[in-house]
C-alpha positions as CSV (number, residue, x, y, z in Angstrom):
1,M,98.0,101.6,108.0
2,K,99.2,98.7,110.0
3,G,102.8,98.7,111.3
4,I,103.5,95.4,109.6
5,V,103.4,97.2,106.2
6,F,106.0,99.6,107.4
7,N,108.1,96.8,108.7
8,L,107.9,95.0,105.4
9,L,108.8,98.2,103.6
10,E,111.9,98.6,105.7
11,E,112.9,95.1,105.0
12,A,112.5,95.6,101.3
13,V,114.5,98.8,101.2
14,V,117.3,97.3,103.3
15,E,117.4,94.1,101.2
16,A,117.6,96.1,97.9
17,H,119.7,99.1,99.0
18,G,121.3,98.4,102.4
19,P,120.6,99.6,105.9
20,D,121.9,103.1,105.3
21,A,119.3,103.6,102.6
22,W,116.5,103.1,105.2
23,D,118.0,105.6,107.5
24,R,118.1,108.1,104.6
25,V,114.5,107.3,103.7
26,L,113.4,108.1,107.3
27,E,115.4,111.3,107.4
28,D,114.1,112.5,104.0
29,A,110.5,111.6,105.0
30,G,110.9,113.4,108.3
31,V,109.7,110.5,110.4
32,D,111.3,108.7,113.3
33,G,110.7,105.2,111.9
34,A,109.7,103.4,115.2
35,Y,107.1,101.1,113.8
36,T,105.7,98.2,115.7
37,S,103.9,95.5,113.7
38,L,100.8,95.9,115.8
39,G,100.8,99.7,115.6
40,N,98.6,101.8,113.4
41,Y,100.2,104.7,111.5
42,P,98.9,107.4,109.2
43,D,98.6,106.5,105.5
44,D,100.3,109.9,104.8
45,E,103.4,108.7,106.6
46,A,103.6,105.6,104.4
47,M,103.2,107.7,101.3
48,A,106.0,110.1,102.6
49,L,108.3,107.0,102.9
50,V,107.4,105.9,99.4
51,A,108.1,109.5,98.1
52,A,111.5,109.5,99.9
53,I,112.3,106.1,98.3
54,C,111.3,107.4,94.9
55,E,113.6,110.3,95.3
56,Q,116.5,108.1,96.4
57,V,116.2,105.5,93.6
58,G,114.9,107.9,90.9
59,A,111.8,105.9,90.2
60,P,108.1,106.7,90.1
61,A,105.8,105.7,93.0
62,D,104.1,103.0,91.0
63,A,107.5,101.3,90.3
64,V,108.5,101.5,94.0
65,L,105.1,100.1,95.1
66,R,105.4,97.3,92.5
67,D,108.8,96.3,93.8
68,F,107.5,96.4,97.3
69,G,104.5,94.2,96.3
70,R,107.0,91.6,94.9
71,A,108.9,91.6,98.2
72,A,106.0,91.9,100.7
73,L,104.1,88.7,100.0
74,P,107.0,86.4,101.0
75,G,107.5,88.5,104.1
76,L,103.9,88.2,105.1
77,V,103.8,84.4,104.6
78,A,107.0,84.1,106.7
79,R,105.4,86.1,109.5
80,F,102.0,84.4,109.3
81,P,102.6,80.9,108.0
82,E,99.2,79.8,109.4
83,F,97.5,81.9,106.7
84,A,99.3,80.1,103.9
85,A,99.5,76.6,105.4
86,A,95.9,75.6,104.5
87,H,96.5,76.3,100.8
88,D,98.1,74.1,98.2
89,S,98.7,76.9,95.6
90,A,99.1,80.6,95.3
91,K,95.7,80.7,93.4
92,S,93.9,79.0,96.4
93,F,95.6,81.4,98.8
94,L,94.6,84.5,96.8
95,M,91.0,83.3,96.4
96,R,90.6,83.0,100.2
97,L,91.9,86.5,101.1
98,D,88.5,88.1,101.6
99,D,86.6,85.3,103.3
100,T,89.4,83.8,105.4
101,I,92.5,85.9,105.7
102,H,91.1,89.4,105.9
103,P,88.5,88.6,108.6
104,E,91.4,87.1,110.6
105,V,93.4,90.2,110.1
106,V,90.5,92.3,111.4
107,K,90.2,90.0,114.4
108,L,93.9,90.6,115.2
109,Y,93.7,94.3,114.3
110,P,90.2,95.6,114.8
111,D,91.1,99.0,113.2
112,A,92.5,97.4,110.1
113,R,91.0,98.5,106.7
114,P,92.1,95.7,104.3
115,P,91.2,96.0,100.6
116,R,88.3,94.1,99.2
117,F,88.6,91.5,96.5
118,R,86.3,89.7,94.1
119,F,87.5,86.8,92.0
120,E,86.7,85.1,88.7
121,D,88.2,81.7,88.3
122,A,88.6,82.4,84.6
123,A,90.3,79.1,83.5
124,P,92.6,76.5,84.9
125,G,95.8,78.4,85.7
126,V,94.2,81.8,85.4
127,L,92.6,84.0,88.2
128,V,91.0,87.4,87.7
129,M,91.0,89.5,90.8
130,H,89.0,92.7,91.3
131,Y,90.4,95.1,94.0
132,V,88.8,98.0,95.8
133,S,90.5,100.0,98.4
134,E,90.3,103.6,99.7
135,R,94.1,103.6,99.7
136,R,94.4,102.8,95.9
137,L,97.6,101.0,96.4
138,C,97.0,98.8,93.4
139,A,100.6,99.1,92.3
140,M,101.6,96.9,95.2
141,A,99.3,94.1,93.9
142,E,100.6,94.8,90.4
143,G,104.0,93.6,91.6
144,M,102.4,90.1,91.7
145,M,100.0,90.2,88.8
146,E,99.0,91.9,85.5
147,H,97.0,95.1,86.2
148,T,94.3,95.4,83.5
149,E,91.9,98.0,84.9
150,C,92.6,100.7,87.4
151,M,90.6,102.9,89.8
152,R,93.2,105.7,89.5
153,L,92.4,105.9,85.8
154,G,88.6,106.2,86.5
155,A,87.6,102.5,86.7
156,P,85.2,101.5,89.5
157,R,87.8,98.9,90.7
158,C,91.2,97.6,89.8
159,T,91.4,94.3,88.0
160,F,94.4,92.0,88.1
161,V,95.0,88.8,86.2
162,A,97.3,86.1,87.7
163,T,98.5,83.2,85.6
164,F,99.8,80.0,87.2
165,G,102.1,77.5,85.7
């Protein structure tokens, strides 16, 4: 997993619970916490951090990942404004993930394994997004949308529905 995800997770924990909370998470997870945005780190290490956060806040992993999903998108847009600049809406931005943004991510980070999405432009103001990822971190995306079908429950993909005002 790319280091930027670890950096965003740290920011979310510090914002929600203070800097001491992140230090406790690192200690409980048994990791040193030196993550560079360009680095590549084991998925298991990310999940150890999530487990430590769960223990500290008394919440299940899906809830922690949903909260992280809510916090991560603004952080990504702040770090990579060029990805969002060409879009006039969140719907437009989401619909371009696989054909514009993810290829750029792979150019920047050749070892990146971003999720794959397929979209249905269901109606004005409604977007259905199908998600497939070996990591099955659909709860992160659920922080931004309604999760109507899930790979972890046996579906071939996760499906999310986003509505826009």
